[in-house]
N, C-alpha and C positions, 0 to 999 in steps of 0.2 A: 504493499499500499504506500502510495506517494504521500510523504509528509511535508509540511511547510519547511521544517528545519533541514531535511535532506536536500530539498531543492535549493534553498538559500546557501547551504554549505557548498554545494557544487558550484554555484555561481561565484561564491567567495574564493573558492579554489582556482577559478579561472581569472581572477584579478578584479572582479566586480566589487564595488563598495555599496553598502546599505545607505540610502539617501532619505528613507522615510522611517518614521517611528514604527517599531514592531510590536504588535499586540497579538494575542493568541489567535483570534479569528479574523484578522485583517490581512489585506494584501501587503506585500513588501516590495518596494521599488528599489532597484539597484542600478548603478551606473557602471559602465565599462571603464577601463582605465584610458583607453584611447580617446583622443578628442579631435574634433574637425577644426577647420581653419578659423572658426569663431570662438573656440575654446569650449565648445559644448561636447558632451559625450557622444561618441558615434553611435551607440545604441544604448537604450535603457531596457532592462528586464523587469518584469513584474511577476512575482509569485502570488498566485491567487487561488482561493478555494473555488472548485468547480462544482457542477451539479451532481457529480458522482460521489461527492463527499471526500475527495482527495484534493491534491494541490497540483496546479499546472503552471507553466511558464508562458509569458507573452513577451515577445521581442518587438518593441516599438508598436504595440497594439495587435500583432498577429498571434494567433494561437499556436502553441506548441505543446505536445504531451509532456507528462512529467519528465523532468531533466534526468533523474536518476535512471530512468528506463532508456533514455536516448541520449546519453552524454556524448557519444561520438557524433550522432546526428546534430546535436546542438552545436558542437564545435565546427562541424562542417558547414552548417547553416550560417553561423556567425562569420566564418571565413569567406563564404561565397557572397552573402548579402550585405555584410557590414565590414568591408575591408578597413583595416586600421583600428579595429576594436580592441586589440591587445595593447 
């Protein structure tokens, strides 16, 4: 079962930083370490509760299944869609 903390921990291990307060049943926003020419994060991830009662990851508003089940897909998607995120 996908938990909030597992998904947050994976994103933290990839260099993301938490930018929103963390509460048990609320979404968590994280910024990547890479920035664009304006100094803004290349991509923001949000870990949020889904309708199945588990937690999912959204990258700049797009849905992605739980990160712990798809860590390789997550990294590949970040590399392909958000160059400079690292």
